[in-house]
N, C-alpha and C positions, 0 to 999 in steps of 0.2 A: 744890317742887311738891307739893301735897296729893294723895294718892292718892284717887281717887273711890271712894266706898263701892260695893261690888258685892255683890249678893245673888243667889244662884242656887238655883233649885229645879228638880229634874229629875224627870220622871215615868218610870215603868218601862214598857218595852215587853215585851209577852208574846208568845212564839212558841208556837203550838199544838204539842203533841206529835204526832209522825208515827206512824201505825200500821204502816207498811210495814217490812220488815226487809231488811237488806243482808247477804247471805252473805259470809263472810270469804274472800277469795281465798287460794289456797294460797301460802304464803310460802316462796319458794326462797332467801331471803336470810339466814335464821337457822336454826340447828339446832333451836331450840325455838320453837314457835309458840304464841302466847297463845290462850286459849279464845275461841271464837267467840261472837257474841251479836247480838241485834237492834240495828240502827242503830249500826253500828261505823264509826268514822272512823280512818283510819291517816294519821298526820302524820309527815313526815320530821324527824329530828333529825340534823344533820350539823355538827360531830362529836358524839360522846357528851358530854353535859354533865358537868362536873367535880362539880357539886352540883345537887340538886333544889330548893334554896332560894336565892333571889337576894338575901338581905339583906346578904351580904358579898361579892358578886361582880357584875361587869357582863358576864360571859361570855354571849354571845348565846344559846347553847342552855340555859344555866341559867335565863335569863329566860323562854325558851320553855316550859320544863318547870315552873318555879315558879308562873307566873301562872295555871295551870289550877287550882291548889289554894289558893294564898295570894293574897288579894285586897288591893286598896288602898282608900283612902277614896273615891277618885274614878276614873272612867273618862273617856275622851275620844273625841269623834267625829273624822271625817276632816278637820275644820277646827280640831281641838284645843280645841273647846269642852267644858268639863267636864260630866259627867253623874253621876248618883247611883250609888254602889255601896254601900260600908259607911257612908258619910255620905249623908243624905237632903237636908240643907240646909246651906249654908255661906255665910259672909260674911267680908269683909276690912275691918278697921277703917280709918277715914279716914287715919290716920297710917302704915298699913302694918305696924304692929308686932304685930298679933294676928289670928289666923284662928280663927273660931268654927265648929265643926262639930257639928251635931245628928246623932247616930248612929242607925243602923237598929236597931230593937228586935226582939227574938225571933230573933236570929241565934245559931246554935250552931256551936261548933267541931266538927270531925268526930268528936271523942271524946265529944261530948255536953255539954261545958262551955259556959257562956254567954259570948258575946263582950261586952266592956265597954270603957269608955274607958281603963281601966288597961292594956289590951292596946295601945292606940294610943300612950299615953305611953311605955310600955316600948319599943315597936318603933322609934319615932322616935329615941330616945336610942341604941338599938343600931345603927341605920343610920348615924347621925352618926359613930359610932366605928369602924364596920367596913366600910362600903360604900366602894368606890373613889371614887364621886362624892359620898358622903354628907358628907364633911368640907367640901365646897364648898356642896352643896345646903342643908345645915342649919348652915352656919358661924355663923349669927346666932341659932340656937336657944337660948333661955334654958331653956325647959322647957315642959311641957304641963300645964295645969290640968285637973283632972277633978272638977268640983263635984258631978257625979252620974254614974251608970253610962252615961248616954247623951249626955253633953256632953264634948267635948274642945276646949280653947282653947289653940292653939299660940301661944306668946309669943316674940317676937324682940327682940334688942337693937338691930338696925338693919333697915330694910326689905329685903325680898327680892322684887323685882318679878316674878321668874320663878316663884315658889313655887307659885302656884295650879295650875300644870301639872305639878307634881312628885309627885302622889299616886297615880299608876297602880300597879297591883299588881306589875308587873314591875320597876318602879323603886323603889317604897317599899312593900314588902309588909308587911302587919300580921301579926305573929307571936303565937302563944298564950303569954302571959306565964307561965301556970302550967306550961308545959313547958320554958321557957328561963330562968327566973329563977335557977335554981341551976346552978352549974358553968360551964365554958367554953363560950360559945355557938358558937365555931368548931368544936368537936368534938362538938356535940350530935348524937345519933343521928337526930334528926328533920330534920337537914339533908338526909339522903338517904332519908328516909321521912316526908315532910312531913304535918302535920296543919293544915288551914286551915279557912276558911269558904266556900271557892269551890265552883263548880258540879261539880267532879270530886274524887273521893277517890283518893288514891294506893293502888294495890293491890300492885304488885310491880315490881322492876327486875331484869331479866335482863341482867347486864353484857355489853356488846358486842353486844346483840341488840335489846332493846326495853324500854320503860317502859310499864306498863299502868295506866290510870285507869278508874274506874267512876263512873257517874252518882251524884251526891249527891242521894239521894231526900229529904233534909231541907233542901234548899237554900231560902234565904229567898224566892226567886222560884219558886213551885211549877210554873210553866209552863216552866221551864228546868232543865237543858239539854235539848236535843232529841236528844242523842247518849247512848246507853247505855254504850258502851265507847269509850274513846279510847286509841289506841296511838301512842306516839312510837317510831318505828323508827330505829335507828341504821344508816345505810347510807353508809359512808365512800367507797365506790367509785362513781365517776361513771357508769360503764357500767351498774352494778347499779341505780343510782337511775333512770336512763333506762328500763331494762327494767321496773322496778317500777311506774313511772307508766303505762307502756304496757299492762302486763298487769293493772292494777287492784289490785295488792297494796299500792300507795301511792295514797292519795286526793289528797294535797296536799303540796307542798313549797315553802318560801319561800326568800328570799335567793338567788335564781338557782340552783336545785338541779341544773340540767342545763347543759351547754355552750350558750352563746348561739347557736352555729352550728347547733344542732339544733332550736332553738325553733320556727321556722316549720314545719318538717317534722312536728314532734311535735304541733302544734296544728291541722294542716291538716284533719283529719277532723271536728273539733268535739267529739270525745269528751273531749279535754283542752283546756283554755283557759289563757290567761296574762293577768296583770294587773300593773301597776306600782302599783296602789293598796294602801293598808294600811301605808305606810312613812312617813306624815307625822310621826309622833312622833320619828323619828330618821333623818335622812339620814346615810349612811355615806361618808366620804371614803376613798380609797385613798392611803396615805402611805408614803413611805420615811423611816423613823425611824433616826437615827444614834445610836450610843453615843458620847457626847461624852467618855467616859473612855478611848476607844480612842486609841492614840498617833498614828494617821494621821487618823482621822475627827474627832478633836478639833481639827484644824487647819481654820480657816475656808476657806482657799484650796482645800483638797481638796474640801470640801463644795460650794464654788462651782463647781469644775470638774465635779463629778458633776451638779450642777443644770443646767449648760450642755449636758451630753451627753444629756439626756433630752427627748424630744419628746412632749408631752402629747397632741397630736393623734393620734399613732400609737397611744398607749395607748387613747385613746377609741375609735378606729375599729377597730383590729386586736384588741386584748385584749377590749374590751367591745362590739364590734360596734355601736357607736353608743349603747348603753345606759349612757351616762355623760356627764358634762359636764366638760370640762377646767377646772381651777381652780388658781390660784396660792394662793388664800386658804384657810386651814383652816376658815373660816366659810362655809357654803354660801349660794348665792344666794337660797334660800328665806327667809333673814333679810335681805330686800332693803335695809333701812335700815342694817344693820350691816356688810355685806360690803365689803371693801376694793376700791376701784375704780382704784387706781394701776397703773402699768406694772410688768411683771415685770422685776426687776433682772437676772435670769439667763435670758434667752431662749435657745432652742435654737441652739447655736453650737459645733460640734465644734472648730473651729480655736481659739476662745477657751478652750475647756476644755483642750485640749492645751497652750496657751501658759501657762495658770495653773499646771499641774503642772510644766512646765519651769521656770518662775520660782520655784517652791517647792523646787527642787533634786531633784525626783523624775523624773529623766531616764529615757528609755526605754533598755532593753537589747534591741536589736532591736525587737520589737513589744510588749515587756513592761516595765511599771514595777513593779507589785506585785500581790499577790493579796489578796482579801477573801472571806469567807464570808457569804452572804446567807441570811437566814432568812425565807421567806415564811410568813405566817400559814396554818396548815393548816385552812382553813375555806372549803370550796367550792373552785372551780377558778381563780377570777379572780386570786387572789394568787400562785399558782404561775405562771400565765401572765404576770402582771406581772413576776415575778422573772425569767422567761426573757427577756422583753424587756430588762430592765435588764442582764442578763448580756451580751446581744448589743450593747447600746448602749455599755456601758463598755469592751467590748473594743476599740472604735474609739479610745479614748484610753489604751490600754495597761493597763487594770485587768482582771486576770483574776478573774472572779467564779465562785465555786463555790456552787451552790444546795444547801442542806441540807434534807432531808425528815425530818420527825419527827411524832409524834402531838401532839395538842393539849396534854395536860398537860405533856409534855416541853418544848414550845415556851414555855408560860407560865412554867415554872420557870426555863428558860434565860434568858429576857429579863428577868423581874422579880425573881427571887430570886438566881440565880447570876450574872447579868449577864455571861454568857459568850457575847457576840455582838459583831459589828462593826456591822452594820446589818440592818434587818428591813423587810419589806413588811407593813404593818399596816392594819387597818380598824377604826375605833372610832367609834361613833355620835356625831353632833354634838348629838343629843337635841333637846329642845324649847326650849332656850335656850343660848347660848354659855357662860354661867357654869357650866352643868351639864356639857355635853358637851365643850367645847373647852378650858376653863380647866384641867382636870385634866392635860392633856398638856404644859402649859407653865409651870404654877405651881410654883415651887421647893418649896413646902411639900407638894406632892403627890408628891415623890420619896420613896418608902418601899419599901425592899426587901421583896419578898414580896407587894406589893399589885398585883394584875394590872390591866392597862389603865389605867395612871396615867402619870406623867412618866418614861417608859422611857428617854428620852435623857439624863436627869440634867442638864437645862437649868436654869440659874440666872441670871436677870437682874433686879436689884432694880426697875428701871423697869417691866418687864413685870409683875412682881408687883403693883406699885402700881396700874397701869392696870387689871388684872384685878380687884383687890380693890375699886377704886373703882366699876367697872362693875357689880359684884355688888350694890351697894346704891343705885345711882343710879336714881331714879324719873323723872327728866326724860329722855324718850326721845331728844331731840336730843343732849343731853350724853352720854347712854349710848352712842349711836352713835359720837360722836367718840372716846370712850375705846376702844371696840373697834377702830376703824380705826387709831388710834395703836398699839395693841398689835399688830395684824396687820402694819403696816409694819415693825416691829422684827423680828418672828420670820420674816417673809419674807426680810429681808436677812441675818439671822444664821443661818438654816437649821439649827435643831436637828432639823428634819425638813423634807421636801419634800412638800407636798400635790400630788398628781398629777391626780386626777379625783374628782368626786363621783359615786358610783354611782347608777344608776337600777335598783334591785333589782326582780326579777321573781318572782312567785309562779306556779307551775304547778299546776293543780288539775283534778280530774275535774268534768265539767259538772254533776254532781248536787249538788256542794257549794255551799251558799248561806250568806251572812250574815257573812262575815269582812271584806269590803272596807270596810264603813262604819265600822269601828273604826280610830281613828288609830294603834293599835298593831298592827293586822292580826292575824297569827298569834301575836304576842306578847301579845295580849289573852287573856281567860279562855276564849274560845270558847263562852261560855254561850249566845249567840244563834245559833250555827251549826246548820244543819239539812241534811238530805239530801232532795233533791227527791223527793217521794213517787212520782211517775210513773216517774222515772228508776230509783229503787230497785226498784219493782215489776217493771220490765222488765229489771233488771240481773242 
């Protein structure tokens, strides 16, 4: 099937600067408070990001931090339609093998150097090599032609039907070549003190407390940003986050920053509001991921028993208070043409779960068969709550589950470098296409020690690899859907992981905050267009 030629030109929207000022509320959450300033926005980061540049990580808080400084070629609205950022015009060749970008002129890096097409070519190569999703996203990348400073032509060996949605700043940040060309990019000091083209300049990082950004007064859109100071506050404690939102020292927090049980009470007065918009770019599943190298969990019958012991409806209603959708498939229902519609081969059935373990020779000694340690992702409260449910559910089939608490860097190292785990409660965005967000979890070529949020189970099935690789280049949508459904049927039956629910994430924000919901990336966008309501600020 021939790919229809597409040509997109997007205009800029300009937000007027606001004249009112917002006093910075006293911060009881950190021993050091950043300097106050007019039009200050405080944004939650939970947990602390491992890096402030997202070119080599898909950690959620690194994307949150990076995207304010490092921009992409394109942005996306809440329907995932592309809009201009560093590229002003773009087109895709009829054969799908080249993408032509006209770049924005007169853009400066924060150190004053000019942005050019050489930065684009360098960055895409770097992301292909180092980003957890980059090896899949840019698997077919041959190179980037740069006939002049303001033209970049991305050339592919095979079509990549998803790629036009892959150029967001949080996903494919454009880095300054002049600061990264020499030395090891993974140890570059600018990973933690980034220099970009974005609406905000990095100012300082007080570890364990906050990250401070200031308005880029030389931004290519002179009407943006409408915020002078942006603070990313690290608030790992749930009760402290709740208090901070109530007392105004936090303006906004995404990815369900407070217990869902408190949401109705918290927003009752109207001072705080909540929304589920701003997450279109990536729906996040909650999954139970197995280490297939573990002597017990490498056995299919054990994984089948665990699957039978888990009730997704309980997780949806009790853990997520209804802000989730039960799902057997790792592809969310938002990809309506791709998602698997078949029956669950392992429905909730405690008797069958016990029988499977008995048949496997893992008989009970009293009420006990064996013990396992479960590692919930230390990112918000829902993963710990899911872990507590799993512990209770598996106790009914004689499996004693110990929950292990740890900080985010320790968790990432344990799962993806040391591989010192049995199973883990995880959440990894499905992104704007299954080739990008889902393939990485099941593709054998994406098992690489030290690479976070990849194939942590160490799953290897040649037929799954074939199906995923074929879907990645298939331009016929009907055939592509068939390939994805065949892939799902296999992994649902073989259980390298168990998809439990698709999260409906919530952002809680002060009523004065405007302009983030229209971005398909929500808070993971640049926030260039975010403003503070003038009247609310004046009376705040």
